[in-house]
C-alpha positions in Angstrom: 118.7 99.3 125.5 115.4 100.2 124.5 115.1 96.6 123.4 115.9 94.9 126.6 113.7 97.3 128.8 111.0 96.3 126.7 111.4 92.8 126.9 111.9 92.9 130.8 108.4 95.3 131.1 106.7 92.3 128.6 107.7 89.3 130.6 106.7 91.6 134.2 103.6 92.3 132.7 102.8 88.7 131.7 103.0 87.7 135.3 100.5 90.6 136.0 98.4 89.1 133.3 98.4 85.5 134.5 97.4 86.7 138.1 94.7 89.1 136.7 93.3 85.9 135.0 93.3 83.6 137.5 92.2 85.6 140.5 89.6 87.7 139.1 86.7 87.6 136.7 85.7 90.9 134.1 82.8 91.2 136.2 84.8 92.3 139.3 87.4 94.3 137.9 85.1 96.2 135.8 85.8 98.4 132.7 89.1 99.9 134.1 90.4 96.0 134.7 89.4 95.4 131.1 91.2 98.4 129.9 94.3 97.2 132.3 93.8 93.9 130.5 94.1 95.1 127.0 96.7 97.4 127.4 99.0 94.8 129.1 98.5 92.5 126.2 99.4 95.1 123.8 102.6 95.7 125.9 103.8 92.3 126.0 102.9 91.6 122.3 104.6 95.0 121.4 107.9 93.8 123.8 107.8 91.0 121.4 107.2 92.0 118.0 110.1 94.4 118.8 112.6 91.9 119.6 111.5 90.0 116.5 111.8 93.4 114.4 115.3 93.6 115.8 116.1 90.5 114.8 115.0 91.1 111.1 116.9 94.0 110.9 120.0 92.0 112.2 119.4 89.8 109.3 119.6 92.4 106.9 122.5 93.9 108.6 120.6 97.3 109.3 120.4 98.8 112.5 116.6 99.3 114.2 115.6 102.7 114.8 112.7 104.6 114.9 111.0 103.1 112.1 111.4 99.6 113.5 109.8 100.7 116.7 106.9 101.8 114.6 106.5 98.6 112.9 106.8 96.7 115.8 103.5 99.4 117.0 101.6 98.3 114.0 102.1 94.9 114.0 101.5 94.6 117.9 98.1 96.0 117.4 96.8 92.6 115.3 95.9 90.3 118.4 94.0 93.4 120.1 91.8 93.7 116.9 91.6 89.9 116.9 90.4 90.1 120.4 87.7 92.8 119.6 86.5 91.1 116.8 86.2 87.8 118.6 84.5 90.1 121.5 81.5 90.7 118.8 81.0 87.1 117.9 82.1 87.6 114.4 85.9 86.1 114.2 86.0 84.4 110.4 88.5 84.0 107.9 87.3 87.4 106.1 87.9 89.2 109.2 91.3 87.8 109.5 92.2 88.7 106.5 90.5 92.1 107.2 92.8 92.5 110.3 95.8 91.7 107.4 95.1 94.4 105.3 95.0 96.9 108.1 98.2 95.9 109.7 99.4 95.7 105.9 98.4 99.3 105.5 100.0 100.6 108.4 103.1 99.4 107.4 102.9 101.0 104.5 102.0 104.5 106.2 105.1 103.9 108.2 106.9 102.9 105.2 106.1 106.3 103.4 105.9 108.6 106.4 108.9 107.7 108.3 
């Protein structure tokens, strides 16, 4: 049930994000609009990654529980980190690898703590 709700919320927020990108500029929306932009991207990616993690769990014949959602939350933060690195103008192979290292460390923590 949670996964279906997240997928529907992700689709609704994708429409909001597309409308926001077509009708406004960052100067018009201000800091709160930029925060809304990054939050909608995170929720959209979280819904998609939750769906993908559920597929992986089903392939392994396991039921996705709390741990699967934590994995999805950690993995979903990678595009936000890449956008933040890109905004500073230093996106390269090294920073991409560094983002993967941080996501890997986050997944390791989920595996050990949950």
